[in-house]
C-alpha positions in Angstrom: 15.2 1.9 -16.0 12.8 0.6 -13.3 10.2 2.6 -11.4 11.6 4.4 -8.3 10.5 4.0 -4.7 9.5 7.3 -3.6 7.7 7.3 -0.4 7.0 5.1 2.6 4.2 4.8 5.1 4.1 3.4 8.6 0.6 2.4 9.9 -0.2 2.3 13.6 -2.9 2.2 16.2 -1.7 5.3 18.1 0.0 7.8 15.9 1.4 9.9 18.8 3.3 6.9 20.4 4.6 5.8 17.0 5.7 9.3 15.9 7.7 9.6 19.2 9.2 6.3 18.9 10.6 6.9 15.3 11.5 10.6 16.0 13.4 9.5 19.1 15.0 6.4 17.6 16.2 7.9 14.1 16.1 11.7 14.9 13.6 12.2 12.2 11.7 15.4 11.9 8.0 15.1 11.8 5.1 17.3 11.3 1.3 16.6 12.0 -1.0 16.9 9.0 -4.5 15.9 10.0 -4.7 12.2 10.6 -1.0 11.8 9.6 2.4 13.0 10.4 4.9 13.7 7.6 8.4 12.2 8.1 11.5 14.0 6.8 14.3 11.5 7.2 17.0 14.1 6.3 19.3 11.5 5.0 21.4 11.9 1.7 19.5 10.1 -0.9 16.9 8.9 1.6 13.2 9.2 0.9 10.5 10.7 3.1 7.2 9.2 4.4 4.5 9.5 6.7 2.7 7.8 9.9 -0.8 7.2 9.9 -3.6 5.7 12.1 -6.3 4.4 9.9 -8.7 3.4 12.6 -9.4 0.1 10.9 -7.5 -3.0 9.6 -4.6 -3.1 8.8 -3.5 -1.3 11.9 0.1 -2.1 11.9 1.9 -2.2 8.5 4.9 -0.7 6.8 4.7 -0.2 3.0 6.7 1.6 0.4 5.2 3.5 -2.7 6.5 3.2 -6.3 5.9 5.9 -8.9 4.1 4.8 -12.0 2.7 6.5 -14.9 -0.9 4.9 -14.7 -2.3 2.9 -11.7 -4.7 0.4 -13.4 -2.2 -1.3 -15.7 0.0 -2.1 -12.9 -2.9 -3.3 -10.7 -4.0 -5.5 -13.6 -0.4 -6.8 -14.0 -0.1 -7.5 -10.3 -3.4 -9.7 -10.4 -1.9 -11.5 -13.4 1.1 -12.4 -11.5 -0.7 -13.7 -8.4 -1.2 -10.6 -6.5 -4.5 -8.8 -5.6 -5.9 -5.1 -5.6 -6.3 -4.0 -1.9 -7.2 -0.4 -2.6 -8.3 0.6 -6.1 -7.1 3.9 -7.7 -7.9 6.8 -5.2 -7.3 10.5 -5.5 -5.3 12.3 -3.0 -6.7 15.6 -1.9 -4.9 18.8 -2.8 -3.9 17.6 -6.3 -1.2 15.5 -5.0 -2.0 12.7 -7.3 -3.6 9.3 -6.9 -2.6 6.0 -5.2 -3.5 2.4 -5.0 -2.4 -0.7 -2.8 -1.7 -4.0 -4.2 -0.9 -7.3 -2.2 1.9 -9.3 -3.6 1.5 -13.2 -3.4 2.7 -13.3 0.2 0.3 -10.6 1.3 2.8 -7.7 1.5 1.4 -4.2 0.8 2.9 -2.3 -2.0 1.6 1.3 -2.8 1.5 2.8 -6.2 1.6 6.5 -6.7 1.0 8.7 -9.7 2.0 12.3 -8.7 -0.3 15.1 -9.6 -3.0 13.0 -11.5 -6.5 12.0 -11.0 -7.4 8.4 -10.1 -8.1 6.2 -13.1 
C-alpha cells in the first residue's frame, strides 16, 4: 500500500484575504493559529489543511503532505529520481512531528510529514 496524502497547505501573501476567499467559496471552517489558519474541510473522507503567509518566496503555492516513516530516505530517493530538497527535515513545535519539502522534476512542491517524530 502507498503512503497517504494527509494534509494540504495554501501559501499566500495576505492570509486574511486568502482565508476569507476559501471560507466563503467552500464554506470551510478556519481558525487562526499564530501565523497560520487551520482549515477543517468538513468533508466525508476529505483532508484538512492550513493557510500560511511565509513572508518570503514562495508566496503563492499549494502543496500536499504525504505521511512517511522517515524523511531523509524519501528526500534522498527524490534527488536520485531528478527532484531536489527544498526544505530539509524540520521539527514542528509542540511534538507534532517533522516535515520536509521536496521539489519534483517540474518544480512542484511536495511535503513529507512524520507525525510525532523529531527531525532526522
